[in-house]
C-alpha positions in Angstrom: 116.9 108.8 84.5 116.8 110.7 81.2 114.9 110.3 78.6 115.5 106.7 76.6 115.2 104.6 73.4 111.7 103.5 74.6 110.7 106.7 75.7 111.1 107.8 72.2 109.2 104.8 71.2 106.0 106.1 72.9 106.7 109.6 71.7 106.7 108.6 68.3 103.4 106.4 68.5 101.7 109.5 69.5 102.9 111.7 67.2 101.6 109.5 65.1 98.5 108.7 66.1 97.6 112.3 66.5 98.6 113.0 70.0 101.0 115.6 70.0 101.0 118.4 67.6 102.8 120.3 65.3 104.4 123.3 67.5 103.5 121.4 70.5 104.2 123.1 74.1 106.2 120.5 76.2 107.3 120.7 80.1 109.6 118.2 81.8 108.8 117.4 85.2 112.5 117.6 85.8 114.8 119.3 83.2 116.1 116.0 81.5 119.3 114.6 79.7 119.2 111.8 77.3 120.8 108.7 77.8 123.4 106.5 75.5 120.0 104.2 74.1 118.5 107.3 72.9 121.8 108.7 71.7 122.5 105.1 69.9 118.9 105.4 68.1 119.7 107.6 65.0 117.0 105.9 62.8 114.5 106.4 65.3 115.3 110.1 66.0 115.4 110.7 62.4 112.4 108.9 62.0 110.5 110.9 64.7 112.0 114.4 63.0 110.1 113.4 59.9 107.0 113.4 61.6 107.0 116.7 62.4 108.7 118.1 58.9 112.4 118.5 60.8 115.3 118.2 57.5 117.5 120.0 59.6 120.7 117.9 60.4 120.2 116.4 64.0 122.6 118.7 66.5 122.7 115.7 69.0 126.1 114.2 69.7 126.8 110.8 69.8 126.9 108.6 72.9 129.2 108.3 75.6 130.8 105.3 77.2 128.1 103.5 79.1 127.9 103.4 82.7 125.7 101.1 84.2 124.8 100.9 88.3 123.2 97.7 89.6 120.8 96.2 87.2 120.8 97.8 83.9 120.2 101.3 85.4 122.2 103.4 83.0 124.0 105.7 85.0 124.2 109.1 83.3 127.0 111.5 82.7 126.8 115.1 84.3 127.7 116.3 80.6 125.1 113.9 79.0 123.2 116.6 76.4 120.0 118.2 77.6 116.6 117.4 76.1 116.2 121.1 75.6 118.1 120.8 72.4 116.1 117.6 71.4 112.6 119.4 71.7 114.0 123.0 70.0 115.5 120.9 67.4 111.7 119.6 66.6 110.0 123.0 67.0 108.5 122.6 70.8 107.8 125.4 72.3 110.2 124.4 75.5 110.1 124.5 79.2 110.7 122.5 82.2 110.3 122.7 86.0 113.1 122.3 88.0 115.2 123.7 90.8 119.2 123.3 89.4 119.2 126.7 87.2 118.9 124.5 84.0 118.3 126.8 80.7 114.4 127.2 80.2 113.5 126.2 83.8 111.0 127.0 86.2 112.0 127.2 89.9 109.3 125.1 91.8 109.3 123.0 94.4 107.0 119.8 93.8 106.6 119.3 97.5 104.7 122.7 98.5 104.2 124.7 95.3 101.3 125.6 92.9 101.5 125.8 89.3 102.1 129.5 88.3 98.7 131.1 86.4 100.6 131.6 83.2 101.3 127.8 82.8 97.9 126.4 83.9 96.5 124.3 81.2 99.3 125.6 78.5 101.2 122.2 77.6 100.4 119.5 74.9 103.0 117.4 76.6 104.2 116.7 80.2 106.8 114.4 80.4 107.9 112.7 84.1 110.8 110.8 83.4 111.8 109.3 86.3 111.4 112.7 88.6 108.2 112.6 90.9 109.8 109.7 93.0 112.3 112.0 94.2 109.4 114.1 96.2 107.9 113.6 99.1 104.7 115.3 98.7 103.0 113.2 95.7 99.9 114.6 95.9 101.4 118.4 95.1 103.7 116.7 92.2 100.7 114.8 90.3 98.3 117.7 91.2 100.9 119.9 89.3 101.4 117.9 86.5 97.5 118.0 86.0 97.4 121.4 86.4 100.2 121.9 83.8 98.4 120.0 81.1 95.9 121.4 78.4 92.7 119.5 77.9 93.4 117.2 75.1 97.0 117.0 76.3 99.1 113.5 77.4 101.1 113.1 80.6 104.0 110.4 79.8 105.3 108.9 83.0 108.4 106.3 82.9 109.3 105.5 86.7 110.7 102.9 89.0 108.2 100.4 90.5 110.5 97.8 92.4 113.9 97.5 93.2 116.4 100.7 92.2 116.5 100.6 96.7 119.2 103.8 96.8 117.4 105.4 93.7 114.9 107.7 94.9 112.3 108.1 97.8 109.4 106.1 96.1 108.5 103.0 93.6 105.1 103.2 91.9 102.6 100.3 92.0 99.7 100.2 88.7 97.2 100.7 91.0 98.4 104.2 92.1 97.7 105.3 88.6 94.9 103.3 88.5 93.3 105.1 90.8 94.8 108.4 89.8 93.3 108.1 86.1 89.8 107.0 87.9 89.4 110.1 90.0 90.3 112.7 86.9 88.8 110.5 84.2 91.9 110.5 82.3 91.9 108.2 79.2 94.6 105.5 79.1 97.0 105.7 75.9 99.7 103.5 77.1 100.6 100.9 80.0 103.7 98.5 80.3 105.6 97.1 83.0 109.4 95.7 82.5 111.9 94.2 84.3 115.6 93.6 84.7 117.1 89.9 83.9 119.8 91.0 85.9 119.0 90.4 89.9 121.9 91.8 92.3 122.7 92.0 96.4 120.7 94.3 98.7 122.6 97.6 98.7 125.5 97.2 102.0 124.1 100.3 103.1 120.5 98.8 103.7 122.3 95.9 105.5 124.7 97.9 107.3 122.0 100.1 108.9 119.9 97.1 109.6 122.5 95.5 111.5 122.4 97.0 114.7 118.3 95.7 115.4 118.8 93.2 113.8 122.1 91.3 113.7 121.3 88.2 111.8 120.3 90.1 108.8 123.6 89.4 107.0 123.2 85.6 107.4 119.3 85.6 106.4 120.1 87.3 103.0 122.7 85.9 102.2 122.1 84.7 98.6 119.2 87.4 99.0 118.9 88.9 95.2 116.6 91.7 94.1 115.7 93.5 90.8 114.6 96.5 89.0 111.5 97.4 86.9 110.1 100.3 85.9 106.5 101.5 84.7 105.5 103.5 81.7 102.2 104.8 81.0 100.8 107.6 79.1 97.5 109.1 79.8 95.6 112.0 78.3 93.4 114.6 79.9 90.2 114.8 78.7 87.9 116.7 81.6 88.5 120.2 82.3 88.3 119.4 86.2 90.0 120.5 89.2 92.5 117.8 90.4 90.8 114.9 92.6 93.6 112.8 94.6 93.9 109.4 93.9 91.9 107.1 96.9 92.3 103.5 97.4 88.8 102.1 97.9 86.7 100.2 95.4 84.5 102.0 92.7 81.0 102.1 94.1 81.9 102.9 97.8 79.7 105.2 99.4 80.4 107.4 102.5 78.6 109.4 104.8 81.1 112.3 105.4 80.1 115.1 103.7 83.8 116.7 103.1 84.9 113.4 101.6 82.6 113.3 99.4 82.7 116.9 98.2 87.1 116.4 98.4 86.4 112.8 96.0 83.4 113.6 94.4 84.6 111.7 91.2 85.1 108.6 93.5 82.1 108.7 95.3 79.3 110.0 93.2 78.0 107.3 90.7 78.7 108.0 87.6 80.2 111.4 88.1 82.1 112.0 84.7 78.9 111.2 82.3 77.3 114.3 83.1 80.3 116.5 82.4 81.4 117.6 78.7 84.4 114.8 78.0 86.9 116.6 75.6 87.2 115.0 71.5 89.6 115.9 69.4 89.2 117.4 66.2 92.0 115.8 64.3 90.3 112.5 62.8 93.0 110.7 63.2 93.6 111.5 66.6 90.0 110.9 66.8 90.2 107.3 65.0 93.1 106.6 67.8 90.6 107.7 70.8 88.1 105.5 70.0 90.3 102.3 69.3 91.7 103.0 72.6 88.5 101.4 74.0 89.5 98.3 73.2 93.1 98.1 72.4 94.9 96.3 74.9 98.3 96.6 73.6 98.0 100.5 73.4 96.0 101.0 76.8 94.8 100.4 80.0 90.8 100.6 80.7 89.3 103.9 82.4 87.3 104.4 85.7 88.3 100.5 87.1 89.3 98.9 89.9 92.8 96.8 90.0 92.1 93.8 87.6 92.3 90.8 88.6 95.6 89.1 89.7 
């Protein structure tokens, strides 16, 4: 989906809070391009650059003509600038995971491959700006993200939550990330859910596919509208443990199945993380932000919890 102005705002808050160090190593899950909303935000780009002490002129071009698909989803031009130019301008050590031959990319199949040994625990910032919804093997994709992230590093996700019916393979419920964070002891730094105010008709290819099975679908869904929504969140890796898959059971659930207890030990063993050493930042500002993240409802969600009451 590309990096947007909203993503830049989140990154700015992370830098201001001490969560992104100087000369950080960043890896994109999917080599990203920069959206028009990003390129139009010249003041925000300059503000972010100043946080890294960058005084050189911004090398990015101006925005191109807008191309909006259904709802408010921007369709990126093939010639839209690559985010790698932005990251290297700021002094980041840049890499990406992709199979399209993008410069600086590591050819990795998110369905099957493991993170190469020389990339494990290497990256201070891992971004997933609209890639994993195109991956069938969600378990492996999020294991790779976990493995790439350094202890104390942050994982930034901006993904579809509803609508976008022809966009990817999956949409994400918040519960997926609540359970993912619980399984791995991640610290919540940000959570947001946003929707488009512009509903639209169900795409015609879906109607056409259903007609041979339910001929009345055309009349039944006449006037029906759907809308797009997205989920944006930031998680911090604070325990040096192997990846544990999210499991859709209530906290406190027990099992007599030994293999399951071992596989999901962070879920089935009471207070599993209390026995482990938690990463603590040495930077005073980051340490203060980490303490505040226990209570700041605007900038964090809770850790190790079930779904909040609806």
